[in-house]
N, C-alpha and C positions, 0 to 999 in steps of 0.2 A: 849132563844135568839139565833138567827142564827149567823153564822160567818160573814155574810155580814153586818148585823146590828151592830155587835160588831166593825167591821172594820170602818164603817162610824162614829161610836161614837168616836173611838180613833183618827181618822183623824180630825174630827171636834174639838176635844179637843186640839189636837196639834196646830191647826190653830187659836184657840181662846186664846192662851196664856198660856196653860198648866194648865187648871183647872182640878182637879181630876175627873175621870169618876165616877159618883155617883153609889154606890151600887156594884162596882166591886173591890174596893180596889186598883185600879191602878192610878198612878199619872203620867201625862205626863210632860216632862221637859218644863219649861217656854220658850216661844219664846222671844228673845231679841227684845225689842222695840227700837225706835230711841234714840240715845244720843243727848243731846242738847248742842250745841257748841255756844260760844259767841265770837264775834269779835268786838272790838272797836279800833279806830285808834291807831296804835302802839302796840296793845296787842293781840297777837295770840299765844297761848301757845301749839299749836299742831304741830306735825311733818308733817302733811298733809297740803299742801298749801291751801290758801283761794281759793274758786271756781273762775274760770275765769269770768271776767266781774263784780266782786264784787266792789261796790263803796267803796274804802278804806278810804274815808273821814267821814263816818258815822258808827254807831254801827249796828250790825246785829245779829240775832239769827238764827241758822240753826238746823233743825232736820236731824241727820246724821244716815244713816243705812249703814252697811258694808255687801258686798256680797263677799264670798270667791270664788275666780277664780283660775284657774291653774297658772296664772302668778302672783298671789298675791291678796291682798284685793283690792276691788273697793269700794270707798266711794261715796255714793249718798247723795248729799246735797239738802235740800228743805228749802228755807228761810221761817221762820214762824214769826208771830207777837209775841211779848213778852208775850201777854195774853194767848198764846197757850202753853207756856212752863210750865210744871208741877212744883210744888214746889220741892226743893231738898229732897233727902232721908235724914233721920236723920244721922248726922255725915258726910254728904257729901255736903259741901257748894258749891254754884255756884261761878265761878270766878268773 
């Protein structure tokens, strides 16, 4: 296996969420996917403010990703339908 092919395999693995590279015994760290945040009128349990323009009179689900920037974390919100929200991990209930 050439170094170029190995590099492509490792990069592809890192981008696909940390699946172990088959046959090499290497494991890439898992990429963090979005966190799912829930807002309902009067209930926002996060220190980051609700995205500008959010209708505060109805409930919303957001897929939130964080980008580390020199000035601090930048939170990217994408509103999603509740059907797109995965079930909670065992022992981690949704709000």
